[in-house]
Structure formats: C-alpha cells, structure tokens
C-alpha positions, 0 to 999 in steps of 0.5 A: 745708562748702560754699562761699558762693553768688554774691552772698551779701548779695544772696542773703540779702536775697532769702531774708529777703524771700521765705522764712520761713527763720530767721536762722541758716539764712540766715546758714549758707547765705550764710556771714554772721553771724546778726546781719548777717542780722537787720540785713538784716531790720531794714533796717539792713544792705544797704539798697541791695542788690537781692535775688538769686534763688538758684533762678533762678541754679540755686544752690538749689531750691524743695524745699530751701527748703521743707525748711528752712521745715519744720524750723529744724534743716535746713541748706540745701545749695548746688547746685554747678555741674559747669561749671568757670568759668575764674577771671577775673584781676583787672585792674590800672588803671581799670575799663572801664565800658560806655557804657550804664552810664556815666550811672549811675556818679555814682549809684554813687559817691554810694552808695559815699561814703555807705555805705562812708566808709572806702573810699579814693579810689583804691578807689572809682576802681578799683571803678567806673572813675571819675576823681579829679576826678569823685569830688572833685566828688561828695564836695564837692557841686560836681558839675553834677548833684548835685541829681539824683543818687540813691545806687545800689548799683554791684553792682546797676548792674553796675559791679562785682561783689559779690566786688570790693566786699567785697574792697575793704571788707575791705581798707579795714577792715584799714587803718583805725587802731584807735580809741583811747578816752580814759578821762580821768585814771587812778588812780596805781598803788599802787607809787607812792603807797606810796613814802615820798617820794610827793607827790600832784599839786598840785591845788586840792583837795590844796592847799586841801582841799575848800574854799579857806581863808577869810580870818578877819575882823577881829572874830575876833581879840579878847582880855580886855583889849580887851573890858574896855577897851571896857566902861570907856567905857560909862556904866552910870548912864544 
C-alpha cells in the first residue's frame, strides 16, 4: 500500500476539478474517505484550499491519470521520489513567520477560527506564529482591520504545512469530549415495576388519572324526601 501524496486534500481538490476520476479512485490515491472526496466536489469540504497539481510535483503522470479515467477499476500509483529528504523535526515554541507573510497572518487566523472552531488558542498560535492578543482581537472582532479581513487557508499562504494542520485538527478532535444526548425520561426497568411494593412516581396523571377530579355540584345530591317535599308547595288547582 503506497503512501499518501503531499498535501492530500489539496491534491484531491485538483483531481476533482481537473480530471474525470471517480471519488473512489481519488480517495484511494489521496488516502481519504470517499464521502470526504464527495464533499470536496460539492463544495462542503476544503472550500478554502487551493488545488495542488500532482503532475507538476512529480507524484503522478498524465498517462497514469488517463488509465484511471479509462477504467474505474484502475488504482492510481504514486511516484515515489528516489531522493531522500531529511525529516524536519518539529520545533517547539512560536513558529517564525517571514516578514512578507506576516500581513496575511490575520486572514489565516480568521480562517482557522471559522473552519476549525475545535482548535485551541495554543494550537492556532503554534500553527501561524501569532500572539494571544491578536488572536483574541480577531475572535472578538476588535482587531483594527476586522472589516478588511478575509479568511484564507494558512497552508495556501505558506504559514504552515498541511501535515501540521491535519495533526493539530486530529489532536483537537481527540481532546473534544463526547457529546451526551439527553433522550428525556426513560421507562422504569421491569425489575422495579414488578416488585410487590412498587409505587409509581407521583405525577398528576398517576394521582388524578387523565383528568383532574371535578367537584360535584350541589344539585347532584338529592333524595326522595327532598323531591316530594318540594311537590307539597306546588298548587295543582291553579
């Protein structure tokens, strides 16, 4: 099983826009889920990511793409470079941002805040090399240039790599607590209701039934003596 290409999401965006490959072929090549590739095609996923051409970067050939377009069963083969690139160790502390890119940093922060709200402040600061004051101002819309900011992908701007972004997003997803859904009142277990001394909860329905008791009217109480006693006062001769 081959490794994933560089910038897999950006590569998937390019393949969706420039080829007729199936979602399964693109997902298999970029090591993504087919539904994620479908979301890219629908504009619901990776909307701010610019496509990365795998042909220019030497990871795929036009002949290989043509084979995949001709047969849906064909699986694209990644060209592995024979040049060994030394692994770059992750540096600790704030990331250094070149002077030419610092003006784009607020746009990248705005993109991260909107696209990945699960990221912590420390993670955003580590990705784009910003300060907590600037991040807070952008979150609260008190930044001096809030009206002129436009969300832009930090990977496209060159402020961080796609690998670093995916790493922080995956890390934030693991730290997120599980969602507890309240399904409302549940039925009492049969072990409790079958007990001889079980008493149901004192709800209005259990106490009064479906309707609250109606107080009887005074006329509802009568007997024979009261009825015939009233007849004595009636004059039948008139």
